[in-house]
BAVOGU-739610 format. One line per field, with one value per residue: residue number from 1; residue in one letter; x, y, z of N, C-alpha, C in turn. Coordinates in steps of 0.05 Angstrom, whole numbers, plus 5000, padded with zeros to 4 digits. Each point is the difference from the previous one (the first is absolute). Layout:
N
kenu c(NUM / ...)
drendren c(A / ...)
n.xx c(X / ...)
n.yy c(Y / ...)
n.zz c(Z / ...)
ca.xx c(X / ...)
ca.yy c(Y / ...)
ca.zz c(Z / ...)
c.xx c(X / ...)
c.yy c(Y / ...)
c.zz c(Z / ...)
//
This chain:
180
kenu c(1 / 2 / 3 / 4 / 5 / 6 / 7 / 8 / 9 / 10 / 11 / 12 / 13 / 14 / 15 / 16 / 17 / 18 / 19 / 20 / 21 / 22 / 23 / 24 / 25 / 26 / 27 / 28 / 29 / 30 / 31 / 32 / 33 / 34 / 35 / 36 / 37 / 38 / 39 / 40 / 41 / 42 / 43 / 44 / 45 / 46 / 47 / 48 / 49 / 50 / 51 / 52 / 53 / 54 / 55 / 56 / 57 / 58 / 59 / 60 / 61 / 62 / 63 / 64 / 65 / 66 / 67 / 68 / 69 / 70 / 71 / 72 / 73 / 74 / 75 / 76 / 77 / 78 / 79 / 80 / 81 / 82 / 83 / 84 / 85 / 86 / 87 / 88 / 89 / 90 / 91 / 92 / 93 / 94 / 95 / 96 / 97 / 98 / 99 / 100 / 101 / 102 / 103 / 104 / 105 / 106 / 107 / 108 / 109 / 110 / 111 / 112 / 113 / 114 / 115 / 116 / 117 / 118 / 119 / 120 / 121 / 122 / 123 / 124 / 125 / 126 / 127 / 128 / 129 / 130 / 131 / 132 / 133 / 134 / 135 / 136 / 137 / 138 / 139 / 140 / 141 / 142 / 143 / 144 / 145 / 146 / 147 / 148 / 149 / 150 / 151 / 152 / 153 / 154 / 155 / 156 / 157 / 158 / 159 / 160 / 161 / 162 / 163 / 164 / 165 / 166 / 167 / 168 / 169 / 170 / 171 / 172 / 173 / 174 / 175 / 176 / 177 / 178 / 179 / 180)
drendren c(M / S / T / T / K / I / V / I / A / G / F / G / G / Q / G / I / L / F / T / G / K / L / M / A / Y / Q / G / L / I / D / G / K / F / V / S / W / L / P / S / Y / G / P / E / M / R / G / G / T / C / N / C / S / V / I / V / S / D / E / P / I / G / S / P / I / I / D / N / P / D / I / V / I / A / M / N / R / P / S / L / D / K / Y / E / P / T / V / A / K / G / G / K / L / F / I / E / S / S / L / I / D / R / K / A / E / R / D / D / V / N / V / F / Y / V / P / A / A / Q / I / A / D / E / N / G / D / N / R / L / G / N / M / V / I / H / G / K / V / M / K / E / S / D / C / F / R / F / D / T / V / M / K / A / M / E / K / V / I / S / A / R / H / R / D / L / L / D / I / N / M / K / I / L / K / A / G / Y / D / Y / D / C / K)
n.xx c(5015 / 4998 / 5001 / 5004 / 5005 / 4997 / 5026 / 4986 / 5021 / 4987 / 5001 / 4967 / 4996 / 5016 / 4976 / 4989 / 4976 / 5018 / 5025 / 4994 / 4992 / 5022 / 5003 / 4984 / 5002 / 5022 / 4978 / 4980 / 5012 / 5014 / 4973 / 4998 / 4984 / 5005 / 4998 / 4978 / 5009 / 4998 / 5008 / 4976 / 5017 / 4971 / 5025 / 5010 / 4995 / 5017 / 4974 / 4996 / 5013 / 4967 / 5023 / 4975 / 5014 / 4978 / 5021 / 4987 / 5029 / 4984 / 4976 / 4998 / 4990 / 5019 / 5001 / 5007 / 5007 / 5004 / 5007 / 4998 / 5000 / 4983 / 5026 / 4991 / 4998 / 4959 / 4988 / 5013 / 4984 / 4994 / 5023 / 4998 / 4968 / 5010 / 5028 / 4986 / 4982 / 5026 / 5000 / 5003 / 5020 / 4980 / 4978 / 5016 / 4987 / 5010 / 4976 / 5026 / 4994 / 4978 / 5013 / 5018 / 4979 / 5034 / 4991 / 4982 / 4994 / 5011 / 4981 / 5012 / 4987 / 5015 / 4970 / 5025 / 4968 / 5016 / 4985 / 5011 / 5008 / 4985 / 4969 / 5022 / 5032 / 4971 / 5000 / 4983 / 5007 / 4978 / 5012 / 4999 / 4974 / 4998 / 5011 / 4991 / 4956 / 5015 / 4987 / 4996 / 4996 / 5022 / 5005 / 4975 / 4990 / 4983 / 5017 / 4988 / 5030 / 4992 / 4985 / 5022 / 5002 / 5004 / 5006 / 5010 / 4996 / 4998 / 5009 / 5011 / 4987 / 4973 / 4997 / 5014 / 4974 / 5004 / 4987 / 5002 / 5007 / 5002 / 4968 / 4994 / 5009 / 4996 / 4970 / 5009 / 5000 / 4969 / 4983 / 5015 / 4985 / 5032 / 4993 / 5027)
n.yy c(4965 / 5022 / 5016 / 5012 / 5037 / 5014 / 5019 / 5011 / 5024 / 5027 / 5011 / 5018 / 4966 / 4981 / 5006 / 4993 / 5011 / 5018 / 5008 / 5001 / 5002 / 5007 / 5001 / 5013 / 5007 / 5008 / 4997 / 5013 / 5011 / 5015 / 4999 / 5030 / 4996 / 5023 / 5032 / 5022 / 5015 / 5013 / 5005 / 5021 / 5021 / 5003 / 5006 / 4963 / 5031 / 4993 / 4990 / 4981 / 4980 / 4987 / 4987 / 4979 / 4975 / 4979 / 4993 / 4981 / 4966 / 5020 / 4999 / 5018 / 5007 / 5016 / 5019 / 4995 / 5029 / 4990 / 4980 / 5021 / 4976 / 5004 / 5028 / 5012 / 5017 / 5001 / 5013 / 5016 / 5002 / 4993 / 4997 / 5016 / 4991 / 4983 / 5006 / 5028 / 5002 / 5005 / 4989 / 4999 / 4996 / 5029 / 5007 / 5001 / 4998 / 4999 / 5019 / 4998 / 4993 / 5008 / 4977 / 5019 / 4984 / 4990 / 4980 / 4977 / 4978 / 4973 / 5005 / 5008 / 4996 / 5012 / 5009 / 5016 / 5015 / 5006 / 4993 / 5021 / 4996 / 4981 / 5007 / 5023 / 4985 / 4985 / 5012 / 5000 / 5029 / 4997 / 4996 / 5026 / 5012 / 5008 / 5019 / 5001 / 4999 / 5008 / 5026 / 4998 / 4995 / 5013 / 5025 / 4988 / 4981 / 5006 / 5006 / 4995 / 5015 / 4974 / 5010 / 5008 / 5000 / 4975 / 4996 / 5011 / 5002 / 4997 / 5009 / 4987 / 5014 / 4999 / 5024 / 4987 / 4987 / 5033 / 4986 / 4976 / 5017 / 5025 / 4991 / 4974 / 5010 / 4993 / 4967 / 4985 / 5020 / 5004 / 4975 / 5019 / 4994 / 5010 / 5009 / 4997)
n.zz c(5008 / 4983 / 5014 / 4985 / 5032 / 4981 / 5013 / 4985 / 5010 / 4990 / 4976 / 5002 / 4984 / 5019 / 5004 / 5036 / 4981 / 4974 / 5022 / 5024 / 4980 / 4989 / 5031 / 5006 / 4971 / 4998 / 5030 / 4986 / 4982 / 5017 / 5006 / 5014 / 5024 / 4996 / 5003 / 4986 / 5010 / 4979 / 5012 / 5003 / 5010 / 4993 / 5013 / 5013 / 4997 / 5017 / 5005 / 5031 / 5000 / 5000 / 4998 / 5005 / 4993 / 4998 / 4994 / 5013 / 5005 / 5013 / 5017 / 4991 / 5027 / 4994 / 4987 / 5019 / 5009 / 5019 / 5002 / 4973 / 4987 / 4993 / 4996 / 4971 / 5005 / 4990 / 5022 / 5014 / 5005 / 4970 / 4983 / 5014 / 4977 / 4983 / 5012 / 5025 / 4984 / 4997 / 4987 / 5011 / 4981 / 5005 / 4972 / 4987 / 4978 / 4997 / 4989 / 4987 / 4976 / 5006 / 5014 / 5018 / 5007 / 5020 / 4996 / 5014 / 4989 / 5027 / 5004 / 4978 / 4984 / 4989 / 4982 / 5015 / 4980 / 4992 / 5006 / 5001 / 5016 / 5026 / 5009 / 5012 / 5022 / 5006 / 4999 / 5025 / 5015 / 4991 / 4998 / 5027 / 5010 / 4975 / 5009 / 5020 / 4986 / 4972 / 5024 / 5001 / 4969 / 4994 / 5030 / 4993 / 5005 / 4995 / 4971 / 4973 / 4990 / 4999 / 5027 / 5004 / 4986 / 4993 / 5028 / 4991 / 4986 / 5023 / 5010 / 4993 / 4994 / 4974 / 4992 / 5013 / 4999 / 4981 / 5042 / 4974 / 4984 / 5014 / 4998 / 4984 / 4992 / 5016 / 5006 / 4966 / 4984 / 5004 / 4981 / 4993 / 5015 / 5006 / 5019 / 5000)
ca.xx c(4979 / 5013 / 4980 / 5011 / 4988 / 5019 / 4984 / 5008 / 4992 / 5015 / 4985 / 4983 / 5006 / 5021 / 5001 / 4986 / 4975 / 4997 / 5021 / 4971 / 4990 / 5023 / 5003 / 4970 / 4998 / 5027 / 5010 / 4971 / 5003 / 5011 / 4987 / 5004 / 4986 / 5004 / 4990 / 5016 / 4995 / 5012 / 4983 / 5018 / 4983 / 5006 / 5025 / 4997 / 5027 / 5016 / 4991 / 5018 / 4984 / 5029 / 4979 / 5013 / 4998 / 5020 / 5006 / 5014 / 4978 / 4975 / 4994 / 5000 / 4991 / 5008 / 5012 / 5009 / 5037 / 5014 / 5039 / 5007 / 5023 / 5011 / 4991 / 5012 / 5007 / 5020 / 5009 / 5024 / 4969 / 4991 / 5022 / 4999 / 4981 / 5000 / 5015 / 5000 / 4989 / 5023 / 5009 / 5040 / 5020 / 4978 / 5014 / 4986 / 4991 / 5006 / 5010 / 5025 / 4984 / 4977 / 5005 / 5011 / 5010 / 4997 / 4980 / 5022 / 4997 / 5026 / 5000 / 4985 / 5023 / 4996 / 5016 / 4987 / 5014 / 4989 / 4968 / 4990 / 5027 / 5005 / 4985 / 5003 / 5008 / 4990 / 4981 / 4983 / 4989 / 4961 / 4997 / 5008 / 4983 / 5014 / 5034 / 4988 / 4989 / 5015 / 5033 / 4972 / 5000 / 5017 / 4996 / 4977 / 4992 / 4971 / 5002 / 5005 / 5001 / 4985 / 4969 / 4997 / 4996 / 4972 / 4978 / 5006 / 4992 / 4965 / 5003 / 5004 / 4978 / 5004 / 5008 / 5022 / 5026 / 5031 / 5019 / 4999 / 5025 / 5012 / 4990 / 5019 / 5031 / 5003 / 4995 / 5027 / 5015 / 5003 / 5014 / 5027 / 5009 / 5021 / 4994 / 5027)
ca.yy c(5035 / 5022 / 5029 / 5021 / 5017 / 5027 / 5031 / 5010 / 5021 / 5027 / 5012 / 5005 / 5020 / 4978 / 4960 / 4990 / 4985 / 4982 / 4970 / 4983 / 4985 / 4991 / 4990 / 4977 / 4986 / 4977 / 4996 / 4980 / 4982 / 4961 / 4984 / 5012 / 5023 / 5035 / 5021 / 5019 / 5016 / 5016 / 5029 / 5023 / 5029 / 5021 / 5021 / 4990 / 4993 / 5017 / 4989 / 4980 / 4972 / 4963 / 4979 / 4984 / 4978 / 4977 / 4959 / 4974 / 4988 / 4984 / 5025 / 5025 / 5009 / 5023 / 5026 / 5024 / 4986 / 5014 / 4994 / 4990 / 4981 / 5024 / 5023 / 5020 / 5026 / 5012 / 5028 / 5008 / 5012 / 4971 / 4996 / 5013 / 4989 / 4984 / 4978 / 4991 / 4985 / 4976 / 4969 / 4996 / 4984 / 4992 / 5025 / 5023 / 5016 / 5037 / 5014 / 5005 / 5022 / 5008 / 5001 / 5011 / 4989 / 4972 / 4968 / 5018 / 4983 / 4991 / 4964 / 5003 / 4994 / 5041 / 5004 / 5017 / 4991 / 5024 / 4993 / 5028 / 5002 / 4973 / 5000 / 5027 / 4992 / 4993 / 5027 / 5015 / 4994 / 4998 / 4965 / 4988 / 4965 / 4978 / 4996 / 5001 / 4970 / 4981 / 4985 / 4982 / 4982 / 4989 / 4987 / 4985 / 4971 / 5012 / 5003 / 4983 / 5023 / 4977 / 5011 / 5030 / 5009 / 4997 / 5028 / 5010 / 4981 / 5004 / 5037 / 5028 / 5018 / 4986 / 5026 / 4997 / 4973 / 5022 / 5010 / 4968 / 4989 / 5022 / 4996 / 4975 / 5013 / 5010 / 4978 / 4990 / 5018 / 4997 / 4963 / 4987 / 5037 / 4984 / 5020 / 4991)
ca.zz c(4986 / 4991 / 4998 / 4994 / 4989 / 4984 / 4988 / 4986 / 4999 / 4981 / 4991 / 4968 / 4969 / 5001 / 4974 / 5023 / 4995 / 4980 / 4993 / 5007 / 4975 / 4987 / 5013 / 5015 / 4979 / 5011 / 5031 / 4987 / 4988 / 5008 / 5008 / 5024 / 5006 / 5007 / 5016 / 5002 / 5021 / 4983 / 5021 / 4990 / 4998 / 5005 / 4971 / 4964 / 4980 / 5011 / 5025 / 5003 / 4987 / 5012 / 4989 / 5012 / 4991 / 5015 / 4980 / 5016 / 4986 / 5017 / 4978 / 5034 / 5014 / 5008 / 4985 / 5025 / 4997 / 5011 / 4989 / 4984 / 5007 / 4974 / 4997 / 4987 / 5008 / 4971 / 5005 / 5029 / 5015 / 5002 / 5018 / 5028 / 5015 / 4982 / 5013 / 5027 / 4996 / 4990 / 5032 / 5006 / 4975 / 4967 / 4985 / 4996 / 4976 / 5005 / 4984 / 5008 / 4990 / 5023 / 5029 / 5015 / 5024 / 4994 / 5013 / 5033 / 5003 / 4999 / 5002 / 4981 / 4979 / 4980 / 4970 / 4988 / 4959 / 4992 / 4982 / 4988 / 4983 / 4985 / 4965 / 4989 / 4983 / 4979 / 4980 / 5007 / 5019 / 5014 / 5003 / 5013 / 5004 / 4974 / 4998 / 5026 / 5000 / 4989 / 5023 / 5010 / 4986 / 4998 / 5033 / 5010 / 4988 / 5010 / 4976 / 4986 / 4979 / 4976 / 4999 / 5009 / 4974 / 5015 / 5012 / 4982 / 4968 / 5000 / 5025 / 4975 / 4983 / 4986 / 5008 / 5021 / 4974 / 4990 / 5000 / 5012 / 4991 / 5020 / 5045 / 5000 / 4993 / 5023 / 5009 / 5005 / 5012 / 5024 / 5006 / 4982 / 5014 / 5016 / 5021 / 5017)
c.xx c(5021 / 4992 / 5011 / 4992 / 5004 / 4975 / 5022 / 4985 / 5016 / 4980 / 4990 / 5020 / 5030 / 4992 / 4997 / 4981 / 5010 / 5023 / 4975 / 4983 / 5012 / 5010 / 4977 / 4995 / 5021 / 4987 / 4976 / 5021 / 5025 / 4982 / 4994 / 4984 / 5003 / 4978 / 5023 / 4970 / 5008 / 5000 / 5019 / 4973 / 4988 / 5009 / 4994 / 5044 / 5019 / 5000 / 5005 / 4980 / 5016 / 4980 / 5009 / 4999 / 5007 / 4991 / 4991 / 4977 / 4980 / 4978 / 5000 / 4986 / 4984 / 5014 / 5005 / 5037 / 5015 / 5031 / 4999 / 5033 / 5023 / 4984 / 5008 / 5005 / 5022 / 5005 / 5002 / 4964 / 5002 / 5021 / 4996 / 4979 / 4999 / 5026 / 4994 / 4984 / 5003 / 4987 / 5020 / 5006 / 4989 / 5031 / 4995 / 5021 / 5014 / 5011 / 5023 / 5003 / 4993 / 4995 / 5025 / 5017 / 5002 / 4981 / 5010 / 4988 / 5018 / 4987 / 4963 / 5028 / 4986 / 5022 / 4998 / 5005 / 4995 / 4977 / 4995 / 5032 / 5016 / 4985 / 4998 / 5021 / 4994 / 4986 / 4964 / 5008 / 4981 / 5018 / 5021 / 4996 / 5008 / 5029 / 4992 / 5008 / 5026 / 5034 / 4974 / 4997 / 5023 / 5011 / 4987 / 4996 / 4970 / 4993 / 5020 / 5009 / 4984 / 4976 / 5003 / 4985 / 4956 / 4985 / 5012 / 4978 / 4968 / 4998 / 5014 / 4981 / 5004 / 5010 / 5034 / 5025 / 5021 / 5022 / 5010 / 5033 / 5020 / 5005 / 5022 / 5028 / 5003 / 4995 / 5033 / 5029 / 5006 / 5007 / 5029 / 5021 / 5009 / 4997 / 5020 / 5013)
c.yy c(5022 / 5027 / 5023 / 5024 / 5022 / 5025 / 5017 / 5031 / 5023 / 5027 / 4992 / 5008 / 4982 / 4975 / 4996 / 4972 / 4970 / 4980 / 4995 / 4983 / 4985 / 4966 / 4979 / 4993 / 4975 / 4977 / 4975 / 4991 / 4971 / 4995 / 4992 / 5014 / 5018 / 5005 / 5026 / 5028 / 5034 / 5037 / 5028 / 5020 / 5020 / 5011 / 4991 / 4996 / 5021 / 4992 / 4981 / 4978 / 4975 / 4979 / 4970 / 4976 / 4981 / 4974 / 4982 / 4983 / 4979 / 5024 / 5027 / 5005 / 5027 / 5015 / 5018 / 4981 / 5013 / 5004 / 4972 / 4993 / 5036 / 5017 / 5018 / 5021 / 5031 / 5041 / 4991 / 4994 / 4961 / 4985 / 5009 / 4985 / 4970 / 4986 / 4977 / 4960 / 4964 / 4979 / 4991 / 4979 / 5005 / 5028 / 5037 / 5020 / 5050 / 5007 / 5014 / 5044 / 5025 / 5000 / 5008 / 4979 / 4971 / 4986 / 5018 / 4966 / 4986 / 4965 / 4996 / 4996 / 5031 / 4993 / 5026 / 5009 / 5032 / 5007 / 5020 / 5005 / 4974 / 5008 / 5020 / 4986 / 4977 / 5005 / 5003 / 5003 / 4999 / 4960 / 4980 / 4973 / 4977 / 4978 / 4991 / 4970 / 4976 / 4991 / 4995 / 4962 / 4985 / 4988 / 4996 / 4974 / 5012 / 5008 / 4990 / 5018 / 4985 / 5010 / 5034 / 5009 / 4987 / 5017 / 5022 / 5017 / 5004 / 5014 / 5028 / 5006 / 4993 / 5032 / 5004 / 4977 / 5005 / 5001 / 4959 / 5003 / 5015 / 4988 / 4973 / 5013 / 5027 / 5000 / 4988 / 5025 / 4990 / 4975 / 5003 / 5037 / 4981 / 5015 / 4996 / 5025)
c.zz c(5009 / 5004 / 5004 / 4996 / 5000 / 5014 / 4982 / 5001 / 4998 / 5009 / 4971 / 4979 / 5001 / 4991 / 5023 / 4997 / 4981 / 5008 / 5024 / 4988 / 4991 / 5013 / 5010 / 4955 / 5007 / 4999 / 4976 / 4981 / 5010 / 5011 / 5040 / 5005 / 5007 / 5015 / 4984 / 5017 / 5001 / 5028 / 4978 / 5005 / 4992 / 4961 / 4979 / 4989 / 5013 / 5034 / 5011 / 4992 / 5010 / 4988 / 5018 / 4981 / 5018 / 4969 / 5018 / 4981 / 5018 / 5002 / 5032 / 4997 / 5007 / 4981 / 5021 / 4994 / 5038 / 5006 / 4972 / 4988 / 4967 / 5011 / 4984 / 5012 / 4966 / 5017 / 5038 / 5013 / 5004 / 5019 / 5031 / 5014 / 4997 / 5012 / 5021 / 4988 / 4975 / 5011 / 5011 / 4983 / 4978 / 4987 / 5004 / 4980 / 5003 / 4973 / 5008 / 4991 / 5005 / 5033 / 5002 / 5019 / 5005 / 5015 / 5037 / 5014 / 4986 / 4992 / 4978 / 4965 / 4982 / 4986 / 4980 / 4971 / 4996 / 4972 / 4981 / 4974 / 4965 / 4979 / 4984 / 4965 / 4980 / 4984 / 5007 / 5035 / 5019 / 5005 / 5026 / 5013 / 4988 / 5020 / 5028 / 4994 / 4989 / 5030 / 5020 / 4994 / 5010 / 5028 / 5007 / 4982 / 4996 / 4978 / 4985 / 4970 / 4972 / 4997 / 4989 / 4969 / 5001 / 5002 / 5004 / 4981 / 5022 / 5018 / 4968 / 4988 / 4974 / 4993 / 5000 / 4980 / 4996 / 5025 / 5020 / 5003 / 5013 / 5023 / 4994 / 5004 / 5024 / 5020 / 5009 / 5019 / 5043 / 5018 / 5003 / 5018 / 5024 / 5029 / 5012 / 4986)
//
């Protein structure tokens, strides 16, 4: 039995909800049970938002996550809020091109990923979320790389199909990024 609880947090416009939905679809394609719970303020773009995703081998009783196994912090307020909640031994992914501090926890695995910078270097600075998602796939056993394209085809709307290739390119750059 395997269950992974993930919190993705940042500000509106960073693709937080898109990333969560992509993870949920990957879980579905892999035959897992999933929960996707978005949350955002009234401002949407520019306001705070977060998303909880659970991927499990068995039915999920509640979408609420108290101690996530994985936290993705895309801005400083999100790091401040969610770092204390990461389960001991869990993984913390920090968008280091936008966050100006190091993690305070020493009982979690921390990955500093300059996502916006990597996305910009690979063609679209708006896709930092894809960089982080790629790194999460590399560093966890929750998602398989070979299912991400099928999931992306479900999540990207028909009018944005032209963005499939750049999303995959940037996701691969995140997957290949070495945090050391």
